[in-house]
N, C-alpha and C positions, 0 to 999 in steps of 0.2 A: 559617466555615472548617470543612472536613472533616478531622477528626483521626482518625488510625488509628495503631496501635502500630508502632514502627519495625521490629519483627520481620517484619511483613507486607511492608514495603518490601523487605526483604532475602531474602524467602522463595525457596527453591529455586535459589539462586545467580543469580537474575535481576538482581541489582545489578551491572550490567556497566559498569565504568568504561572508556570507550573512549578515554581521553586518553593512550594509549600511542603514538599515531601521531606520528611526527616529520614536520614539513613536508618536502616534496620539495625538496631543495636542490641536486640534480644539475644540471649545465650552467647556471650562472648566466646570466641573460638581462638584459642592460643596459637594453633597452627596457622590460622588465617592472619592473625596479627603479626606473627613472625614473618609470614610471606610478604606482607605489606612493608614491614621494616626492611626486609632484604631487597625489595624491588627498587628502593630509592636509588641505588647505585646505577641501575639500568636507566632510570628516568633522568638522572643527573647527566649521563652521557649525551642526552638530547637537549641539554640546557635547562632542565627543570630545576628551579631553586628549591631549597629546603622549605622556605616559607610557603611557596605554592603547594608543595607536596603535603606539608602538614595541614594546611588549610583544607585541601581536597579530601583528606582522610580523617578530619576531625570528627570524632564520634562514631566512626565506622569500626566496629569491633568483631563483626561476624559476616559470613557470606549471606547473600540474599537468596533464600530457599526458593522463592518463586521464579527466579531466573533459571535455575536448573530444571525446574518443572516445565517451564515454557520452552526451554531449549530442545526438549524431546518432541515438540510438535510444531511443524511448519505447514500450514494449510496449502500453500502453493504447490507442495510436493506430495501431499497425502490425500487431497480432496479431489473428487471427480471434477473435470473441467466445468461441467454444466452447473454443479452446485457452487463451485468457486465463483463463476460468473454471476449466478443468481444473487449471491450475497453482496456483490460489488457493482453490478450493472443492473439496475432495477428502477422502477418509477421514483423511488425516494432519491437515489444518488443522481439520477438524471435531472429531476426537478430542482434539487439543491444546486447542482452544477450550473444550470441555466440562471438560477437566482443569483449565484455568486458571480457569474459572468456579467450581469448587469451591475451588481453592487460594486465590483472592482474593475469596471470597464477601463478607467483611465490607467490604472496600474498595469493591467493586462496588455493594453494597447502599447504602452511604453516599452514593456518587456519584449513584446512581439517585434516591435520595430528594431530594438537593439540587438536581439539575439536570433531573430528569425524563427522562433518556435511558436507554433500556433497556440492561442489562448485555450482552446478546447483541450489540447494535450496537457497543458499545465494544470488545468482544472481537474482532469481525470487523474493525474498523478496525485494531486492534493487530496482528492477523494479517496483514492486507493490507500494512501499512506496514513492519513489521519482523520478521515471523514470530515474534510474541510476544517480541520483544527479542533473538532469536537473532543478527540481523545486527550487533548492537552488539559482538559478540565476534569478528566476522570483519574483522580489520584490513585485509585486502586489498580490502574493499568500502567502506571508510570513507575520508573525505577530511577534511583540516583545513579547516574552513569558511571562515575568512578567505582562505586561499589559493585555495580552489575558487571563491569568488565573485569574487576579484580576477582570477582566470584568465578567467572569463567576461566580466567587465567589460573586460578588456584585449584579448581575442582573439576574442570571439564577438559580432559586430555585432548579430545578431538578438536576443541576450539581454543586451546591455550595459546598457541602461537598468534592466532588472529587477535585474541583478547589483549595480549601484551602489547601488540603493535597499536591497537586502538586506544588502549589506556594511556600510552605515552602521548598519542595525538590529542586525547581529551585533556590531558594536563597542559599541553601546549596551548590549547584553546583557552583554558582558564588563565594561563599566564599572560595571554595577549590582552585580557580584559574585555573581550567581546561579550562575555556573559559571566555572571557570578556563579560560584560553586553551588549556591542554594537553588539556582534556576536551571542547573545542568541536569535536566531529567530526560528520559528517553525510554526506548523499548528494552527488553531483556538483553538484546545484543548490542545496545548502545546507539541505536538509530534515534536521531534527535529532531525535535521541532516539527513544524507544520508539514515539512516534506521529508522528514525522517532520514537525515543524512548520518552515516557513521562518521566518527571523528576524522579519519584520514580523508574521506571524500569532502568533508567540510573544509579542511585545510586546503584542498586542491581547488575547490569550486565556489566557496562562499563569497557572496557579493553584498556590499553595502548599497542596496538600491535606493533606500530612502534618504541617504546622505547625512545620517546623524553620527557617523564615525564608528559605528559598531556593525558587525555582520551578525545580525540577531535573527536566526531562523525560528526562534521560539516565540517571539513577541511581534515581529514585523512581518506582515504578509508580503509586502514587496520584496524584502530580503529573501524570504523563503522561496517565493516563486521564481525570482531572478536566479537564485542559486540552482534550482532545478533546471532552468533554461540554460544556464551556463554549462552544466554537466552535459546536457544533450548536445549543445552546439560544439563543445570541445571534443565530443566523441563522434562527430561527423553527421549531425542532423542535417537532413536535406529539406530545406524550406519549401513548403507547398506540395510535398510529396506524401503519399499515404504510406502506411506501414505494411500494406499488403491488400489482398483481395480474397473475399470469400469465393469459393468455387464449388461446383458440383463435379464430383469425381466420376470418371467413367468406370464401368465394371472392371474390377481388378486394379484400379488406379492407385490403391493404397500401397501397392508394391513399390511405388516411386517415393514414398515418404522419406524425407531427409535429403533428397536429391535437389540440386539446383540447376535450373535451366532458364532460358529466356521465356517471357510470357508468350511469345509466338510459338515457341516449342511446346509449351504446356497446352496451348490451344490446339495444336496439331495432334496431340495425344488424346484429345477429347475432353479436356478440362474446360468448363464454361462457367461464366458468372450466372448466379441464380436469376438475375433480372434480364438476362438475354443480351446485355450490352457486351461489346467487344472489349478486351483488355486494352487500355491505352498504352502507347509506347511499348510495342511488342519486343523491343530490344532490351528492355530492363530485365535484370536477372532476379529470380525469386526462388525461394526454397519451399518445398511442399511440406506442410505440417498437417498431420491428421490427429489432432489432439483428442478427439472423441473416438478414435479407432476407425476401423475400415467402414463402419456404418454411419459415421458422423460426417459433419461438414468438412470439406477440405479448405485449407487456407494457403495461399501462395504469398509468402512473406518476403518483403523487400527490405532495403537497407534500414529504414527507420525502425522496423520491428526489432532489429538486432541492436540498434542504438538504445532503445528502451530497455533492453536486457542488460545494458551496462548499469542501469539503475537497480534492477533486481533480476538476477539471472534465472528467470523462470518463464517458460513459454506461456503458462496460464496467466501470469502477471502481465506480460507484454501484450497478450491478446486482450486482456481485460482493459488495459489502458487504451488500446486502439478502439475497441468497441464502445467504451464509455465516451471517449472523445468524439466519436462519430455521432453518438446519440445526443450529446450535449449540443453539438453543432447542427443537429437536425437532419443527419444523413441516414438514420436508421441503424439497426444493429445486425445481428446474425439472422439471416432469413430462414435457413434450414433448421429443422428440429434436431436436437441432440438425441443420441440413443439412450434415453433415460430408461431405467428399469420399469417394468409394468407396475402401475399403481402409484408411481411417484408423481409429484406435482412440478409443473413448470413455474417460472417466476411469477407470472400473473396469477396463477392459482394459489401460490403461497401467500401473496398479498391479499387475495380474496379471503382465504381461510383466516388469516390474522385479523382482518377487518371484521369478519363475522363474529369471531371470538370476542373481539372488543365490544361490538354492538350488543352482544348477549351478556356482557358483564364478566366474562371469564378472564379477560386479559386487559391490563391497564398500561402496558408499555407502548413503545413506539411501533407503528406499523411500518416496518422496514424490510420485511421478507426474510429476516434472520430469525431462526428458531433456536433461541437459547433456552436457558432454564425457565424463564418466565413464560415463554410461549408453549414449551412442552408441559409445564404445569397446568396451563390453561387447557391444553388438549386433554390431559389426564382428567381434569375436572369435568370437562364436557363429556368424555367417554363414560365416566362414572354415572353422570346424570342421564345419559342416553342409553345406558345398558350395553355399551360397546366394550369389547375386549381387545387385547393386543397392546403393543408398545405405543407409548405416547409420542408419536412422530407425525409430521405432516404427510398425509397420504390421500389418495383418491377416495378411499373408504371413509375417512373422517370428513373430507370436504363434501362428499355426497350426502352424508348423514346430516351435517350442519345446514346444508341447503334445504333439506326437508324439514328441519326442526321448526 
């Protein structure tokens, strides 16, 4: 057991109890209520008591409409890789990660010793999953997990089987007493806590790292980070090894995408590291990924990259974790430029535009490189003042204009 002082768990106000959400009870749905009543027989086969079940669904009378809306959009699979990385690997997330590394040094060191997973990797996952716990304080982005999973099981044919399995697991978590029903909040798909574990993964990997008798990934940072480390370790994490290497592809090299060879074989084909250094351990096997297409950077991915995909089965996600972990550790990120469309901005330019909009009084939000509704409204306001036309999106045209303003 990894034991750390309770004051570390509560440090910097990051103990965020998200159990303030009330289930969505508007517009009672008779069909949904009948589904909940009928599902108890399935839950009972897995040992769920009537008391647990009734408490879990107390006040839940309708599906959560926001769950179905969010189910239609998953950025890991719909966003260009450079935009995806810009929103997750940037000066804000890197700086925050380094700050958290200092703040939680004892906890991270204990977990690293116990599981063999590097602190920078755990910090990158924490950032990618919940912005270092920040989303746990944003009640408009959280859902009551039993209601969310019941919604998917009832109304989403594509995810119904998954949702039923996760709902039973969520009820088992409630029955164990690790968390109260009022605190069991998560994403639209039931991912929970600081490190966003779905219920079945929680049951398989959850760790009581702080020694208080509960596996609490919602309120205990040690529990959440140790749980993430346990998942990686049990899926074959190789301590001290990278997840892969950025490479410059030779002409026509993209035709090898998806193939696996040793690093020495890749070097013989003309793949080289951007910094000119040789690939270490030429006998290690690596798969070629060309996530930006034939004109983008090449990446030769090794075992740990695919272990990270056991957390989230997305190449963009796994690359994001690896690049952010490297940046937090001080190793740098992707050296080559992504093939961005002409006129679009890279991550540094996005931060510059947001900063300038803030300095001029058009924007009052966080300078984080993410251009949501607030940032786009700020661009629209600036365009109107400057006499510019066009869609209110971050672009070289807007940045050049605001530089001259």
